[in-house]
C-alpha positions in Angstrom: 36.9 76.9 -3.4 33.9 77.7 -1.4 31.3 80.9 -0.2 31.6 82.0 3.2 30.0 84.1 5.4 31.8 85.4 8.3 29.8 86.5 11.4 31.2 88.9 13.7 30.4 88.4 17.2 28.9 90.3 19.8 25.7 92.8 18.3 25.3 89.8 15.5 24.9 86.3 16.9 25.1 87.9 20.9 23.6 90.0 22.9 25.8 93.1 24.1 25.7 94.3 27.5 26.2 97.7 29.7 29.9 98.3 30.0 30.5 98.4 33.5 32.5 101.6 33.2 31.5 103.4 30.3 28.0 102.6 30.0 27.7 101.9 26.6 27.1 98.8 25.2 30.0 96.0 24.5 30.8 92.2 24.5 30.1 90.3 27.7 32.4 89.8 30.3 30.8 87.1 32.0 29.4 83.8 31.7 26.2 84.8 33.0 26.3 87.6 30.1 26.3 85.0 27.3 22.9 85.1 25.7 22.1 84.1 21.7 20.1 86.8 19.4 16.8 85.4 18.5 17.1 84.6 16.2 20.9 84.0 15.8 21.2 80.3 15.7 18.6 79.8 12.7 20.5 82.3 10.5 23.2 80.0 11.2 22.0 77.0 10.4 19.8 78.6 7.0 23.4 79.7 5.9 24.8 76.4 6.7 21.7 74.2 5.0 22.4 76.4 1.9 26.0 75.4 1.4 28.2 78.1 3.2 31.4 77.8 5.7 30.2 79.6 8.9 33.0 81.3 10.0 32.6 83.8 13.7 35.2 86.9 13.4 35.5 88.5 16.2 37.6 91.1 17.8 37.7 90.3 21.8 40.6 93.1 23.1 39.0 92.8 26.6 42.5 91.4 28.2 44.4 93.1 27.1 42.9 97.0 28.9 43.4 94.9 32.0 39.4 94.4 32.3 38.8 90.5 32.6 41.6 87.9 32.6 42.7 86.2 28.9 40.4 82.1 30.7 37.7 84.6 30.8 37.2 85.0 27.8 38.4 81.8 26.4 35.5 80.1 28.6 32.9 83.5 27.2 34.1 81.9 23.9 33.4 78.6 24.8 29.8 79.1 25.8 29.4 80.9 22.8 30.0 77.8 21.2 27.9 75.3 23.3 25.0 77.8 23.1 25.3 78.3 19.4 26.3 73.9 19.6 23.2 73.2 21.1 20.9 74.1 19.0 22.7 72.4 15.7 24.3 76.1 14.5 28.2 76.0 15.6 30.1 77.3 12.7 32.6 76.2 11.3 35.7 77.6 12.1 35.9 81.1 14.8 38.9 83.5 14.5 39.4 86.0 17.7 42.1 88.4 18.3 42.6 89.5 22.1 45.6 92.2 20.3 45.4 96.2 21.0 47.9 98.8 20.4 46.7 100.2 23.3 47.0 97.5 25.9 48.1 97.3 29.6 49.1 93.1 28.6 53.2 93.7 26.5 52.2 90.3 25.0 48.5 91.3 24.1 49.6 95.2 23.2 50.8 95.5 19.6 49.4 96.1 16.1 48.7 93.5 14.0 47.3 91.8 10.9 44.1 90.3 12.4 42.8 93.0 14.4 39.5 94.6 12.7 39.4 96.7 10.4 42.3 94.4 9.2 41.3 91.5 7.5 43.6 89.2 8.9 41.5 86.6 10.2 39.8 86.8 7.4 42.6 85.8 5.2 43.9 83.4 7.3 40.4 81.6 7.2 40.5 81.8 3.6 43.7 79.6 3.3 42.8 77.4 5.5 38.8 76.4 4.9 39.9 76.8 0.9 37.2 79.9 0.5 37.1 81.8 -2.9 36.8 85.7 -0.8 34.7 87.1 -3.8 32.1 85.2 -3.5 31.7 85.5 0.5 30.0 87.7 2.6 31.2 89.7 5.5 28.2 90.3 8.1 28.6 92.9 11.0 27.6 95.3 13.5 30.5 97.9 13.6 32.6 99.9 10.7 35.9 97.5 11.4 33.2 95.2 10.2 32.7 96.1 7.5 36.3 97.5 7.0 37.9 94.3 7.4 35.2 92.1 5.1 36.1 94.9 1.9 39.8 94.7 2.8 39.0 90.7 2.5 37.4 90.9 -0.9 34.1 90.2 0.5 30.4 91.7 0.1 29.1 93.3 3.3 26.5 93.6 5.2 26.0 96.0 8.6 23.4 95.3 11.1 22.3 98.4 12.6 22.4 96.9 16.0 20.8 99.5 18.6 23.8 99.2 20.8 27.0 99.1 17.8 25.8 102.9 17.3 28.6 104.2 18.8 30.5 101.7 16.7 29.5 103.3 13.9 31.0 106.7 12.0 29.7 106.8 8.7 32.5 106.4 7.0 32.1 102.5 5.9 29.5 101.5 3.1 28.4 98.3 3.5 26.6 96.9 0.2 23.7 96.9 2.2 22.0 97.7 5.9 19.7 95.5 7.6 17.9 95.2 10.9 19.2 91.6 12.4 21.1 88.6 10.5 18.0 86.7 9.9 17.3 89.3 7.6 21.0 89.4 5.9 20.9 85.9 5.9 17.9 86.0 3.0 19.9 88.9 1.2 22.5 86.8 0.4 20.7 83.5 0.0 18.5 85.7 -2.8 21.4 87.8 -4.0 23.2 84.5 -4.6 20.6 82.6 -6.4 20.7 85.3 -9.1 
């Protein structure tokens, strides 16, 4: 069994962008909007260098809400992986949940076990990749990330990204709060050396 670090995508690995309707910061909706956060690729490389399995875990409900087509979300994800791979920071695996209980696309509109805060994506990856969840971490920037990690039995770190503040109501209690992924990685590596 291996230890893993599960990483949320938007707000942790990639920049959040203003939503054209609400104005709040959300996931990118076009290829042109996809950019890595400073230091994100280096942080992923550091995790891999010290032996962690790195797994991306992300809710992506824009298609089910009728905002963009599913194919566009898949192209955006491919671009994220391309950018990470170009910096030798490709994760070992990536899981996306396209579902939402209040959608407008019937095939994707449902309550599921994979949409964070449910732990389904983490549990599925753990089974497939032989991950020890108790020795693993979930790093995200929302309450849903922390709750999913805790429900899966992982330790959790919450990134205080100002853009995602509207997704943090304070009812999820991470093991620690951090300003960015680089700091999270240093905490993980330091804690697991002990």
